[in-house]
All heavy atoms as TSV, in Angstrom:
chain	resi	resn	atom	element	x	y	z
A	1	MET	N	N	-36.241	21.708	3.466
A	1	MET	CA	C	-36.605	20.456	2.880
A	1	MET	C	C	-37.671	19.800	3.722
A	1	MET	O	O	-37.623	19.765	4.962
A	1	MET	CB	C	-35.358	19.566	2.859
A	1	MET	CG	C	-35.676	18.182	2.361
A	1	MET	SD	S	-34.428	16.955	2.643
A	1	MET	CE	C	-32.992	17.596	1.811
A	2	THR	N	N	-38.683	19.282	3.107
A	2	THR	CA	C	-39.812	18.682	3.782
A	2	THR	C	C	-40.011	17.276	3.261
A	2	THR	O	O	-39.953	17.029	2.093
A	2	THR	CB	C	-41.078	19.508	3.628
A	2	THR	OG1	O	-40.788	20.879	3.893
A	2	THR	CG2	C	-42.141	19.090	4.556
A	3	THR	N	N	-40.304	16.314	4.140
A	3	THR	CA	C	-40.588	14.971	3.773
A	3	THR	C	C	-42.058	14.836	3.411
A	3	THR	O	O	-42.890	15.801	3.581
A	3	THR	CB	C	-40.266	13.988	4.912
A	3	THR	OG1	O	-41.133	14.276	5.983
A	3	THR	CG2	C	-38.800	14.069	5.309
A	4	ALA	N	N	-42.448	13.654	2.918
A	4	ALA	CA	C	-43.856	13.485	2.475
A	4	ALA	C	C	-44.800	13.641	3.652
A	4	ALA	O	O	-45.968	13.959	3.474
A	4	ALA	CB	C	-43.947	12.069	1.866
A	5	THR	N	N	-44.342	13.365	4.878
A	5	THR	CA	C	-45.176	13.448	6.037
A	5	THR	C	C	-45.272	14.887	6.571
A	5	THR	O	O	-46.014	15.180	7.504
A	5	THR	CB	C	-44.746	12.538	7.179
A	5	THR	OG1	O	-43.374	12.921	7.542
A	5	THR	CG2	C	-44.764	11.099	6.747
A	6	GLY	N	N	-44.486	15.782	5.993
A	6	GLY	CA	C	-44.509	17.186	6.454
A	6	GLY	C	C	-43.550	17.486	7.547
A	6	GLY	O	O	-43.435	18.626	7.994
A	7	ASN	N	N	-42.727	16.543	8.006
A	7	ASN	CA	C	-41.764	16.824	9.029
A	7	ASN	C	C	-40.560	17.520	8.447
A	7	ASN	O	O	-40.151	17.246	7.332
A	7	ASN	CB	C	-41.272	15.512	9.693
A	7	ASN	CG	C	-42.386	14.753	10.416
A	7	ASN	OD1	O	-43.290	15.408	10.885
A	7	ASN	ND2	N	-42.281	13.484	10.551
A	8	GLN	N	N	-40.000	18.389	9.214
A	8	GLN	CA	C	-38.796	19.121	8.779
A	8	GLN	C	C	-37.593	18.245	8.903
A	8	GLN	O	O	-37.290	17.733	9.959
A	8	GLN	CB	C	-38.634	20.428	9.680
A	8	GLN	CG	C	-37.530	21.294	9.196
A	8	GLN	CD	C	-37.877	22.108	7.956
A	8	GLN	OE1	O	-39.042	22.245	7.618
A	8	GLN	NE2	N	-36.920	22.604	7.272
A	9	ALA	N	N	-36.885	18.014	7.796
A	9	ALA	CA	C	-35.694	17.190	7.788
A	9	ALA	C	C	-34.503	18.083	8.196
A	9	ALA	O	O	-34.500	19.297	7.883
A	9	ALA	CB	C	-35.442	16.588	6.425
A	10	ALA	N	N	-33.529	17.490	8.883
A	10	ALA	CA	C	-32.325	18.207	9.316
A	10	ALA	C	C	-31.488	18.541	8.037
A	10	ALA	O	O	-31.212	17.678	7.251
A	10	ALA	CB	C	-31.534	17.422	10.286
A	11	LEU	N	N	-31.106	19.810	7.909
A	11	LEU	CA	C	-30.295	20.206	6.824
A	11	LEU	C	C	-28.880	19.705	7.054
A	11	LEU	O	O	-28.285	19.931	8.123
A	11	LEU	CB	C	-30.267	21.734	6.712
A	11	LEU	CG	C	-29.411	22.328	5.621
A	11	LEU	CD1	C	-29.933	21.866	4.259
A	11	LEU	CD2	C	-29.429	23.837	5.714
A	12	ASP	N	N	-28.328	18.964	6.102
A	12	ASP	CA	C	-26.942	18.450	6.238
A	12	ASP	C	C	-25.998	19.527	5.821
A	12	ASP	O	O	-26.025	19.954	4.646
A	12	ASP	CB	C	-26.767	17.199	5.372
A	12	ASP	CG	C	-25.489	16.481	5.684
A	12	ASP	OD1	O	-24.883	16.735	6.731
A	12	ASP	OD2	O	-25.116	15.648	4.842
A	13	THR	N	N	-25.187	20.009	6.734
A	13	THR	CA	C	-24.168	21.026	6.449
A	13	THR	C	C	-22.785	20.461	6.628
A	13	THR	O	O	-22.604	19.385	7.270
A	13	THR	CB	C	-24.340	22.223	7.339
A	13	THR	OG1	O	-24.245	21.836	8.679
A	13	THR	CG2	C	-25.713	22.866	7.134
A	14	ILE	N	N	-21.794	21.136	6.084
A	14	ILE	CA	C	-20.451	20.730	6.276
A	14	ILE	C	C	-19.867	21.579	7.421
A	14	ILE	O	O	-19.960	22.789	7.435
A	14	ILE	CB	C	-19.599	20.962	5.009
A	14	ILE	CG1	C	-20.141	20.203	3.820
A	14	ILE	CG2	C	-18.142	20.609	5.276
A	14	ILE	CD1	C	-20.119	18.711	4.020
A	15	ILE	N	N	-19.309	20.828	8.433
A	15	ILE	CA	C	-18.742	21.550	9.542
A	15	ILE	C	C	-17.214	21.292	9.576
A	15	ILE	O	O	-16.743	20.241	9.130
A	15	ILE	CB	C	-19.368	21.154	10.898
A	15	ILE	CG1	C	-19.301	19.665	11.100
A	15	ILE	CG2	C	-20.824	21.610	10.935
A	15	ILE	CD1	C	-19.786	19.216	12.479
A	16	ARG	N	N	-16.495	22.263	10.034
A	16	ARG	CA	C	-15.013	22.213	10.039
A	16	ARG	C	C	-14.541	21.558	11.362
A	16	ARG	O	O	-15.275	21.398	12.344
A	16	ARG	CB	C	-14.423	23.608	9.866
A	16	ARG	CG	C	-14.859	24.330	8.537
A	16	ARG	CD	C	-14.343	23.638	7.310
A	16	ARG	NE	N	-12.890	23.585	7.278
A	16	ARG	CZ	C	-12.087	24.502	6.729
A	16	ARG	NH1	N	-12.625	25.596	6.223
A	16	ARG	NH2	N	-10.796	24.319	6.728
A	17	LEU	N	N	-13.244	21.279	11.374
A	17	LEU	CA	C	-12.677	20.520	12.504
A	17	LEU	C	C	-12.914	21.123	13.882
A	17	LEU	O	O	-13.308	20.395	14.801
A	17	LEU	CB	C	-11.168	20.299	12.273
A	17	LEU	CG	C	-10.461	19.488	13.322
A	17	LEU	CD1	C	-11.066	18.050	13.344
A	17	LEU	CD2	C	-8.989	19.348	12.961
A	18	PRO	N	N	-12.768	22.442	14.101
A	18	PRO	CA	C	-13.047	22.993	15.438
A	18	PRO	C	C	-14.463	22.664	15.984
A	18	PRO	O	O	-14.676	22.381	17.105
A	18	PRO	CB	C	-12.829	24.488	15.242
A	18	PRO	CG	C	-11.853	24.623	14.170
A	18	PRO	CD	C	-12.246	23.515	13.194
A	19	GLU	N	N	-15.446	22.699	15.013
A	19	GLU	CA	C	-16.796	22.396	15.379
A	19	GLU	C	C	-16.956	20.884	15.692
A	19	GLU	O	O	-17.710	20.514	16.651
A	19	GLU	CB	C	-17.802	22.798	14.282
A	19	GLU	CG	C	-17.893	24.279	14.013
A	19	GLU	CD	C	-18.736	24.559	12.830
A	19	GLU	OE1	O	-20.010	24.516	12.959
A	19	GLU	OE2	O	-18.189	24.788	11.712
A	20	VAL	N	N	-16.292	20.039	14.920
A	20	VAL	CA	C	-16.340	18.621	15.168
A	20	VAL	C	C	-15.753	18.321	16.569
A	20	VAL	O	O	-16.325	17.575	17.328
A	20	VAL	CB	C	-15.597	17.835	14.056
A	20	VAL	CG1	C	-15.531	16.355	14.404
A	20	VAL	CG2	C	-16.255	18.054	12.703
A	21	ILE	N	N	-14.593	18.895	16.827
A	21	ILE	CA	C	-13.931	18.663	18.114
A	21	ILE	C	C	-14.819	19.080	19.258
A	21	ILE	O	O	-14.986	18.380	20.244
A	21	ILE	CB	C	-12.555	19.468	18.192
A	21	ILE	CG1	C	-11.556	18.774	17.276
A	21	ILE	CG2	C	-12.054	19.521	19.606
A	21	ILE	CD1	C	-10.300	19.587	17.063
A	22	LYS	N	N	-15.470	20.212	19.120
A	22	LYS	CA	C	-16.423	20.728	20.159
A	22	LYS	C	C	-17.593	19.783	20.317
A	22	LYS	O	O	-18.020	19.513	21.433
A	22	LYS	CB	C	-16.885	22.119	19.779
A	22	LYS	CG	C	-17.686	22.774	20.897
A	22	LYS	CD	C	-18.054	24.205	20.490
A	22	LYS	CE	C	-18.899	24.837	21.563
A	22	LYS	NZ	N	-19.255	26.203	21.242
A	23	ALA	N	N	-18.142	19.268	19.189
A	23	ALA	CA	C	-19.328	18.434	19.256
A	23	ALA	C	C	-19.032	17.078	19.870
A	23	ALA	O	O	-19.874	16.568	20.599
A	23	ALA	CB	C	-19.878	18.252	17.844
A	24	VAL	N	N	-17.924	16.482	19.548
A	24	VAL	CA	C	-17.646	15.129	19.960
A	24	VAL	C	C	-16.716	15.017	21.170
A	24	VAL	O	O	-16.640	13.951	21.810
A	24	VAL	CB	C	-17.121	14.216	18.815
A	24	VAL	CG1	C	-18.085	14.182	17.665
A	24	VAL	CG2	C	-15.708	14.655	18.363
A	25	GLY	N	N	-15.985	16.027	21.493
A	25	GLY	CA	C	-15.148	16.060	22.655
A	25	GLY	C	C	-13.889	15.231	22.521
A	25	GLY	O	O	-13.272	14.784	23.524
A	26	LEU	N	N	-13.461	14.985	21.275
A	26	LEU	CA	C	-12.241	14.271	21.024
A	26	LEU	C	C	-11.180	15.209	20.479
A	26	LEU	O	O	-11.519	16.236	19.894
A	26	LEU	CB	C	-12.454	13.142	20.002
A	26	LEU	CG	C	-13.428	12.063	20.415
A	26	LEU	CD1	C	-13.679	11.095	19.234
A	26	LEU	CD2	C	-12.954	11.280	21.588
A	27	SER	N	N	-9.922	14.874	20.590
A	27	SER	CA	C	-8.835	15.687	20.044
A	27	SER	C	C	-8.736	15.452	18.560
A	27	SER	O	O	-9.230	14.437	18.039
A	27	SER	CB	C	-7.512	15.336	20.728
A	27	SER	OG	O	-7.056	14.056	20.309
A	28	ARG	N	N	-8.008	16.348	17.889
A	28	ARG	CA	C	-7.771	16.226	16.473
A	28	ARG	C	C	-7.114	14.883	16.166
A	28	ARG	O	O	-7.514	14.154	15.252
A	28	ARG	CB	C	-6.854	17.364	16.033
A	28	ARG	CG	C	-6.477	17.324	14.582
A	28	ARG	CD	C	-5.440	18.437	14.283
A	28	ARG	NE	N	-5.087	18.504	12.906
A	28	ARG	CZ	C	-4.238	17.636	12.289
A	28	ARG	NH1	N	-3.674	16.722	12.968
A	28	ARG	NH2	N	-4.004	17.789	10.992
A	29	ALA	N	N	-6.057	14.515	16.945
A	29	ALA	CA	C	-5.332	13.313	16.686
A	29	ALA	C	C	-6.237	12.051	16.867
A	29	ALA	O	O	-6.180	11.135	16.054
A	29	ALA	CB	C	-4.167	13.219	17.648
A	30	THR	N	N	-7.077	12.066	17.860
A	30	THR	CA	C	-7.999	10.977	18.082
A	30	THR	C	C	-9.033	10.823	16.971
A	30	THR	O	O	-9.328	9.766	16.480
A	30	THR	CB	C	-8.712	11.086	19.435
A	30	THR	OG1	O	-7.704	11.117	20.471
A	30	THR	CG2	C	-9.660	9.945	19.706
A	31	ILE	N	N	-9.531	11.966	16.474
A	31	ILE	CA	C	-10.468	11.938	15.377
A	31	ILE	C	C	-9.821	11.314	14.145
A	31	ILE	O	O	-10.394	10.389	13.520
A	31	ILE	CB	C	-10.981	13.362	15.092
A	31	ILE	CG1	C	-11.932	13.817	16.214
A	31	ILE	CG2	C	-11.669	13.430	13.728
A	31	ILE	CD1	C	-12.293	15.283	16.119
A	32	TYR	N	N	-8.609	11.723	13.787
A	32	TYR	CA	C	-7.950	11.190	12.593
A	32	TYR	C	C	-7.562	9.785	12.786
A	32	TYR	O	O	-7.667	8.926	11.839
A	32	TYR	CB	C	-6.766	12.075	12.214
A	32	TYR	CG	C	-7.172	13.306	11.433
A	32	TYR	CD1	C	-7.338	14.523	12.096
A	32	TYR	CD2	C	-7.459	13.205	10.089
A	32	TYR	CE1	C	-7.730	15.647	11.354
A	32	TYR	CE2	C	-7.848	14.351	9.363
A	32	TYR	CZ	C	-7.984	15.575	9.999
A	32	TYR	OH	O	-8.412	16.639	9.288
A	33	ARG	N	N	-7.194	9.382	13.988
A	33	ARG	CA	C	-6.850	7.938	14.264
A	33	ARG	C	C	-8.099	7.095	14.099
A	33	ARG	O	O	-8.062	6.058	13.452
A	33	ARG	CB	C	-6.235	7.772	15.670
A	33	ARG	CG	C	-5.788	6.329	15.901
A	33	ARG	CD	C	-5.115	6.122	17.225
A	33	ARG	NE	N	-6.122	6.188	18.281
A	33	ARG	CZ	C	-6.231	7.159	19.205
A	33	ARG	NH1	N	-5.358	8.144	19.241
A	33	ARG	NH2	N	-7.128	7.104	20.109
A	34	ARG	N	N	-9.184	7.533	14.712
A	34	ARG	CA	C	-10.443	6.732	14.550
A	34	ARG	C	C	-10.961	6.697	13.123
A	34	ARG	O	O	-11.562	5.686	12.718
A	34	ARG	CB	C	-11.495	7.320	15.501
A	34	ARG	CG	C	-11.151	6.995	16.947
A	34	ARG	CD	C	-12.301	7.307	17.895
A	34	ARG	NE	N	-11.910	6.993	19.274
A	34	ARG	CZ	C	-12.703	7.112	20.273
A	34	ARG	NH1	N	-13.968	7.586	20.059
A	34	ARG	NH2	N	-12.329	6.833	21.494
A	35	MET	N	N	-10.746	7.754	12.346
A	35	MET	CA	C	-11.114	7.750	10.941
A	35	MET	C	C	-10.296	6.640	10.233
A	35	MET	O	O	-10.818	5.882	9.440
A	35	MET	CB	C	-10.830	9.104	10.298
A	35	MET	CG	C	-11.899	10.121	10.473
A	35	MET	SD	S	-11.539	11.747	9.740
A	35	MET	CE	C	-10.483	11.426	8.397
A	36	ALA	N	N	-8.974	6.602	10.487
A	36	ALA	CA	C	-8.123	5.626	9.862
A	36	ALA	C	C	-8.509	4.202	10.234
A	36	ALA	O	O	-8.364	3.260	9.445
A	36	ALA	CB	C	-6.661	5.908	10.248
A	37	GLU	N	N	-9.014	4.010	11.488
A	37	GLU	CA	C	-9.528	2.698	11.946
A	37	GLU	C	C	-10.903	2.336	11.434
A	37	GLU	O	O	-11.383	1.236	11.636
A	37	GLU	CB	C	-9.488	2.652	13.485
A	37	GLU	CG	C	-8.126	2.834	14.068
A	37	GLU	CD	C	-8.174	3.106	15.571
A	37	GLU	OE1	O	-9.232	3.400	16.128
A	37	GLU	OE2	O	-7.062	3.031	16.195
A	38	GLY	N	N	-11.593	3.335	10.839
A	38	GLY	CA	C	-12.917	3.106	10.359
A	38	GLY	C	C	-13.982	3.297	11.405
A	38	GLY	O	O	-15.126	2.833	11.253
A	39	HIS	N	N	-13.643	3.983	12.518
A	39	HIS	CA	C	-14.571	4.141	13.613
A	39	HIS	C	C	-15.065	5.577	13.787
A	39	HIS	O	O	-15.564	5.954	14.809
A	39	HIS	CB	C	-13.913	3.741	14.951
A	39	HIS	CG	C	-13.453	2.305	14.932
A	39	HIS	ND1	N	-14.350	1.278	14.827
A	39	HIS	CD2	C	-12.232	1.759	14.985
A	39	HIS	CE1	C	-13.682	0.122	14.872
A	39	HIS	NE2	N	-12.399	0.383	14.924
A	40	PHE	N	N	-14.892	6.374	12.759
A	40	PHE	CA	C	-15.378	7.770	12.773
A	40	PHE	C	C	-15.701	8.211	11.332
A	40	PHE	O	O	-15.018	7.724	10.387
A	40	PHE	CB	C	-14.250	8.720	13.361
A	40	PHE	CG	C	-14.758	10.063	13.806
A	40	PHE	CD1	C	-15.409	10.217	15.021
A	40	PHE	CD2	C	-14.625	11.132	12.966
A	40	PHE	CE1	C	-15.884	11.464	15.402
A	40	PHE	CE2	C	-15.093	12.399	13.361
A	40	PHE	CZ	C	-15.732	12.519	14.585
A	41	PRO	N	N	-16.665	9.089	11.125
A	41	PRO	CA	C	-17.014	9.471	9.778
A	41	PRO	C	C	-15.844	10.070	9.036
A	41	PRO	O	O	-14.970	10.763	9.607
A	41	PRO	CB	C	-18.081	10.540	10.019
A	41	PRO	CG	C	-18.702	10.205	11.303
A	41	PRO	CD	C	-17.549	9.707	12.134
A	42	LYS	N	N	-15.749	9.798	7.762
A	42	LYS	CA	C	-14.702	10.305	6.883
A	42	LYS	C	C	-14.953	11.774	6.592
A	42	LYS	O	O	-16.049	12.234	6.560
A	42	LYS	CB	C	-14.640	9.519	5.589
A	42	LYS	CG	C	-14.246	8.068	5.741
A	42	LYS	CD	C	-12.823	7.920	6.112
A	42	LYS	CE	C	-12.426	6.436	6.207
A	42	LYS	NZ	N	-11.122	6.224	6.704
A	43	GLN	N	N	-13.858	12.445	6.366
A	43	GLN	CA	C	-13.941	13.891	6.009
A	43	GLN	C	C	-14.360	14.068	4.569
A	43	GLN	O	O	-14.238	13.144	3.783
A	43	GLN	CB	C	-12.606	14.551	6.260
A	43	GLN	CG	C	-11.442	14.009	5.395
A	43	GLN	CD	C	-10.104	14.350	5.966
A	43	GLN	OE1	O	-9.947	14.694	7.099
A	43	GLN	NE2	N	-9.119	14.209	5.143
A	44	VAL	N	N	-14.805	15.302	4.250
A	44	VAL	CA	C	-15.182	15.657	2.888
A	44	VAL	C	C	-14.199	16.714	2.435
A	44	VAL	O	O	-13.972	17.736	3.099
A	44	VAL	CB	C	-16.605	16.227	2.889
A	44	VAL	CG1	C	-17.019	16.756	1.553
A	44	VAL	CG2	C	-17.624	15.254	3.441
A	45	ALA	N	N	-13.611	16.476	1.226
A	45	ALA	CA	C	-12.683	17.484	0.660
A	45	ALA	C	C	-13.472	18.704	0.216
A	45	ALA	O	O	-14.533	18.550	-0.419
A	45	ALA	CB	C	-11.941	16.863	-0.487
A	46	LEU	N	N	-12.980	19.884	0.550
A	46	LEU	CA	C	-13.685	21.094	0.170
A	46	LEU	C	C	-13.004	21.797	-0.988
A	46	LEU	O	O	-13.440	22.913	-1.390
A	46	LEU	CB	C	-13.794	22.044	1.389
A	46	LEU	CG	C	-14.484	21.471	2.589
A	46	LEU	CD1	C	-14.525	22.477	3.720
A	46	LEU	CD2	C	-15.933	21.071	2.197
A	47	SER	N	N	-11.933	21.207	-1.532
A	47	SER	CA	C	-11.304	21.730	-2.691
A	47	SER	C	C	-10.715	20.603	-3.545
A	47	SER	O	O	-10.660	19.451	-3.073
A	47	SER	CB	C	-10.196	22.734	-2.285
A	47	SER	OG	O	-9.061	22.063	-1.852
A	48	GLU	N	N	-10.184	20.925	-4.660
A	48	GLU	CA	C	-9.548	19.964	-5.548
A	48	GLU	C	C	-8.139	19.655	-5.133
A	48	GLU	O	O	-7.502	18.751	-5.692
A	48	GLU	CB	C	-9.615	20.462	-7.021
A	48	GLU	CG	C	-10.994	20.768	-7.509
A	48	GLU	CD	C	-11.731	19.511	-7.925
A	48	GLU	OE1	O	-11.077	18.537	-8.416
A	48	GLU	OE2	O	-12.968	19.494	-7.758
A	49	SER	N	N	-7.584	20.434	-4.280
A	49	SER	CA	C	-6.167	20.332	-3.882
A	49	SER	C	C	-5.847	19.016	-3.185
A	49	SER	O	O	-6.648	18.506	-2.399
A	49	SER	CB	C	-5.795	21.478	-2.943
A	49	SER	OG	O	-4.472	21.326	-2.509
A	50	ASP	N	N	-4.634	18.470	-3.493
A	50	ASP	CA	C	-4.155	17.270	-2.757
A	50	ASP	C	C	-3.178	17.664	-1.598
A	50	ASP	O	O	-2.600	16.804	-0.999
A	50	ASP	CB	C	-3.460	16.347	-3.802
A	50	ASP	CG	C	-4.421	15.677	-4.685
A	50	ASP	OD1	O	-5.574	15.465	-4.319
A	50	ASP	OD2	O	-4.008	15.332	-5.857
A	51	ALA	N	N	-2.997	18.979	-1.464
A	51	ALA	CA	C	-2.063	19.408	-0.447
A	51	ALA	C	C	-2.519	19.003	0.962
A	51	ALA	O	O	-3.735	18.873	1.202
A	51	ALA	CB	C	-1.957	20.964	-0.450
A	52	ARG	N	N	-1.558	18.761	1.792
A	52	ARG	CA	C	-1.903	18.339	3.167
A	52	ARG	C	C	-2.796	19.350	3.934
A	52	ARG	O	O	-3.595	19.000	4.757
A	52	ARG	CB	C	-0.603	18.099	3.910
A	52	ARG	CG	C	-0.868	17.498	5.316
A	52	ARG	CD	C	0.414	17.050	5.953
A	52	ARG	NE	N	0.143	16.388	7.172
A	52	ARG	CZ	C	0.810	16.478	8.253
A	52	ARG	NH1	N	1.901	17.222	8.247
A	52	ARG	NH2	N	0.467	15.834	9.350
A	53	SER	N	N	-2.611	20.613	3.557
A	53	SER	CA	C	-3.328	21.670	4.230
A	53	SER	C	C	-4.673	22.019	3.520
A	53	SER	O	O	-5.318	23.007	3.844
A	53	SER	CB	C	-2.479	22.926	4.346
A	53	SER	OG	O	-2.116	23.378	3.063
A	54	ALA	N	N	-5.080	21.180	2.537
A	54	ALA	CA	C	-6.309	21.490	1.850
A	54	ALA	C	C	-7.524	21.489	2.797
A	54	ALA	O	O	-7.542	20.654	3.690
A	54	ALA	CB	C	-6.514	20.461	0.686
A	55	PRO	N	N	-8.465	22.363	2.567
A	55	PRO	CA	C	-9.614	22.417	3.492
A	55	PRO	C	C	-10.504	21.187	3.448
A	55	PRO	O	O	-10.752	20.631	2.357
A	55	PRO	CB	C	-10.350	23.666	3.063
A	55	PRO	CG	C	-9.972	23.855	1.618
A	55	PRO	CD	C	-8.580	23.350	1.483
A	56	VAL	N	N	-10.923	20.723	4.585
A	56	VAL	CA	C	-11.833	19.574	4.690
A	56	VAL	C	C	-12.931	19.905	5.735
A	56	VAL	O	O	-12.803	20.822	6.534
A	56	VAL	CB	C	-11.085	18.290	5.134
A	56	VAL	CG1	C	-10.082	17.875	4.131
A	56	VAL	CG2	C	-10.484	18.416	6.468
A	57	GLY	N	N	-13.985	19.122	5.691
A	57	GLY	CA	C	-15.033	19.289	6.660
A	57	GLY	C	C	-15.734	17.929	6.851
A	57	GLY	O	O	-15.344	16.964	6.219
A	58	TRP	N	N	-16.739	17.907	7.677
A	58	TRP	CA	C	-17.509	16.697	7.943
A	58	TRP	C	C	-18.955	16.975	7.800
A	58	TRP	O	O	-19.396	18.091	8.091
A	58	TRP	CB	C	-17.219	16.193	9.355
A	58	TRP	CG	C	-15.923	15.498	9.541
A	58	TRP	CD1	C	-15.687	14.173	9.584
A	58	TRP	CD2	C	-14.636	16.132	9.728
A	58	TRP	NE1	N	-14.333	13.922	9.783
A	58	TRP	CE2	C	-13.665	15.115	9.812
A	58	TRP	CE3	C	-14.157	17.436	9.694
A	58	TRP	CZ2	C	-12.301	15.387	9.975
A	58	TRP	CZ3	C	-12.822	17.695	9.871
A	58	TRP	CH2	C	-11.910	16.692	9.999
A	59	SER	N	N	-19.694	15.967	7.398
A	59	SER	CA	C	-21.169	16.052	7.301
A	59	SER	C	C	-21.761	16.181	8.713
A	59	SER	O	O	-21.508	15.341	9.562
A	59	SER	CB	C	-21.748	14.793	6.644
A	59	SER	OG	O	-23.099	14.647	6.909
A	60	SER	N	N	-22.533	17.268	8.958
A	60	SER	CA	C	-23.135	17.425	10.287
A	60	SER	C	C	-24.049	16.265	10.671
A	60	SER	O	O	-24.130	15.851	11.765
A	60	SER	CB	C	-23.862	18.714	10.401
A	60	SER	OG	O	-24.927	18.780	9.418
A	61	ASN	N	N	-24.750	15.698	9.620
A	61	ASN	CA	C	-25.635	14.569	9.880
A	61	ASN	C	C	-24.888	13.339	10.265
A	61	ASN	O	O	-25.323	12.568	11.113
A	61	ASN	CB	C	-26.543	14.316	8.639
A	61	ASN	CG	C	-27.637	15.326	8.484
A	61	ASN	OD1	O	-27.846	16.174	9.305
A	61	ASN	ND2	N	-28.302	15.260	7.356
A	62	GLU	N	N	-23.725	13.107	9.552
A	62	GLU	CA	C	-22.885	11.913	9.925
A	62	GLU	C	C	-22.278	12.059	11.337
A	62	GLU	O	O	-22.240	11.043	12.032
A	62	GLU	CB	C	-21.786	11.748	8.881
A	62	GLU	CG	C	-22.288	11.279	7.540
A	62	GLU	CD	C	-21.175	11.086	6.505
A	62	GLU	OE1	O	-19.987	11.144	6.883
A	62	GLU	OE2	O	-21.527	10.876	5.344
A	63	ILE	N	N	-21.878	13.252	11.678
A	63	ILE	CA	C	-21.380	13.486	13.049
A	63	ILE	C	C	-22.495	13.255	14.063
A	63	ILE	O	O	-22.276	12.552	15.088
A	63	ILE	CB	C	-20.733	14.854	13.225
A	63	ILE	CG1	C	-19.501	15.004	12.290
A	63	ILE	CG2	C	-20.385	15.163	14.671
A	63	ILE	CD1	C	-18.418	14.005	12.526
A	64	ALA	N	N	-23.658	13.799	13.832
A	64	ALA	CA	C	-24.805	13.552	14.768
A	64	ALA	C	C	-25.141	12.088	14.869
A	64	ALA	O	O	-25.412	11.561	15.974
A	64	ALA	CB	C	-26.014	14.349	14.222
A	65	ALA	N	N	-25.103	11.371	13.733
A	65	ALA	CA	C	-25.425	9.905	13.775
A	65	ALA	C	C	-24.310	9.160	14.563
A	65	ALA	O	O	-24.639	8.242	15.321
A	65	ALA	CB	C	-25.501	9.372	12.349
A	66	TRP	N	N	-23.068	9.577	14.399
A	66	TRP	CA	C	-21.971	8.932	15.148
A	66	TRP	C	C	-22.160	9.191	16.648
A	66	TRP	O	O	-22.022	8.244	17.433
A	66	TRP	CB	C	-20.648	9.487	14.704
A	66	TRP	CG	C	-19.465	8.884	15.383
A	66	TRP	CD1	C	-18.807	7.725	15.048
A	66	TRP	CD2	C	-18.857	9.342	16.592
A	66	TRP	NE1	N	-17.844	7.451	15.958
A	66	TRP	CE2	C	-17.830	8.433	16.953
A	66	TRP	CE3	C	-19.048	10.432	17.423
A	66	TRP	CZ2	C	-17.007	8.601	18.060
A	66	TRP	CZ3	C	-18.247	10.633	18.535
A	66	TRP	CH2	C	-17.245	9.691	18.849
A	67	ILE	N	N	-22.565	10.363	17.053
A	67	ILE	CA	C	-22.822	10.665	18.474
A	67	ILE	C	C	-23.950	9.755	18.968
A	67	ILE	O	O	-23.788	9.192	20.053
A	67	ILE	CB	C	-23.110	12.136	18.656
A	67	ILE	CG1	C	-21.869	13.040	18.353
A	67	ILE	CG2	C	-23.645	12.442	20.046
A	67	ILE	CD1	C	-22.111	14.523	18.271
A	68	GLU	N	N	-25.009	9.682	18.245
A	68	GLU	CA	C	-26.147	8.855	18.692
A	68	GLU	C	C	-25.763	7.362	18.804
A	68	GLU	O	O	-26.136	6.681	19.750
A	68	GLU	CB	C	-27.347	9.003	17.744
A	68	GLU	CG	C	-28.029	10.337	17.919
A	68	GLU	CD	C	-28.492	10.633	19.337
A	68	GLU	OE1	O	-29.148	9.752	19.932
A	68	GLU	OE2	O	-28.204	11.730	19.809
A	69	ALA	N	N	-24.968	6.860	17.811
A	69	ALA	CA	C	-24.547	5.477	17.833
A	69	ALA	C	C	-23.629	5.232	19.000
A	69	ALA	O	O	-23.707	4.206	19.662
A	69	ALA	CB	C	-23.878	5.121	16.521
A	70	THR	N	N	-22.781	6.161	19.355
A	70	THR	CA	C	-21.908	6.052	20.499
A	70	THR	C	C	-22.690	5.981	21.798
A	70	THR	O	O	-22.381	5.196	22.652
A	70	THR	CB	C	-20.882	7.233	20.520
A	70	THR	OG1	O	-20.138	7.189	19.272
A	70	THR	CG2	C	-19.903	7.116	21.670
A	71	LYS	N	N	-23.707	6.819	21.898
A	71	LYS	CA	C	-24.561	6.828	23.106
A	71	LYS	C	C	-25.331	5.525	23.236
A	71	LYS	O	O	-25.437	4.963	24.314
A	71	LYS	CB	C	-25.535	8.015	23.061
A	71	LYS	CG	C	-24.807	9.351	23.307
A	71	LYS	CD	C	-25.613	10.607	23.097
A	71	LYS	CE	C	-27.090	10.545	23.055
A	71	LYS	NZ	N	-27.738	11.867	22.853
A	72	LYS	N	N	-25.843	4.991	22.090
A	72	LYS	CA	C	-26.573	3.740	22.125
A	72	LYS	C	C	-25.591	2.553	22.495
A	72	LYS	O	O	-26.048	1.661	23.257
A	72	LYS	CB	C	-27.243	3.466	20.757
A	72	LYS	CG	C	-28.391	4.310	20.604
A	72	LYS	CD	C	-29.046	4.027	19.224
A	72	LYS	CE	C	-30.243	4.996	19.002
A	72	LYS	NZ	N	-30.816	4.862	17.655
A	73	ALA	N	N	-24.401	2.593	21.980
A	73	ALA	CA	C	-23.441	1.521	22.317
A	73	ALA	C	C	-23.108	1.540	23.807
A	73	ALA	O	O	-23.006	0.511	24.454
A	73	ALA	CB	C	-22.184	1.710	21.504
A	74	ARG	N	N	-23.052	2.708	24.382
A	74	ARG	CA	C	-22.817	2.873	25.828
A	74	ARG	C	C	-23.943	2.267	26.615
A	74	ARG	O	O	-23.779	1.553	27.630
A	74	ARG	CB	C	-22.642	4.362	26.206
A	74	ARG	CG	C	-22.518	4.605	27.686
A	74	ARG	CD	C	-22.703	6.053	28.038
A	74	ARG	NE	N	-24.038	6.465	27.694
A	74	ARG	CZ	C	-24.426	7.739	27.639
A	74	ARG	NH1	N	-23.592	8.700	27.738
A	74	ARG	NH2	N	-25.676	7.999	27.389
A	75	SER	N	N	-25.197	2.518	26.153
A	75	SER	CA	C	-26.378	2.007	26.882
A	75	SER	C	C	-26.482	0.490	26.748
A	75	SER	O	O	-27.002	-0.150	27.652
A	75	SER	CB	C	-27.623	2.629	26.287
A	75	SER	OG	O	-27.614	4.054	26.433
A	76	ALA	N	N	-26.002	-0.061	25.648
A	76	ALA	CA	C	-26.111	-1.489	25.443
A	76	ALA	C	C	-25.026	-2.266	26.197
A	76	ALA	O	O	-25.166	-3.513	26.399
A	76	ALA	CB	C	-25.971	-1.853	23.928
A	77	ALA	N	N	-23.973	-1.624	26.587
A	77	ALA	CA	C	-22.852	-2.283	27.257
A	77	ALA	C	C	-23.146	-2.590	28.728
A	77	ALA	O	O	-23.992	-2.152	29.322
A	77	ALA	CB	C	-21.598	-1.421	27.169
């Protein structure tokens, strides 16, 4: 995907929980707690199932944006 200026845009992919944990350094429980509090990107359903074990993932762009926002908040404090 290319923008009007010719810069390469980051491809938004869906990443699974192990990749999210590795990227952000938080535990599964902390990720889900922060999601419930509205302080972490929401997951994306990967199937129509309502089962608790239904597959989910996260937008790689949203996770990257959350990481950047967290770093900026640290710098502003």
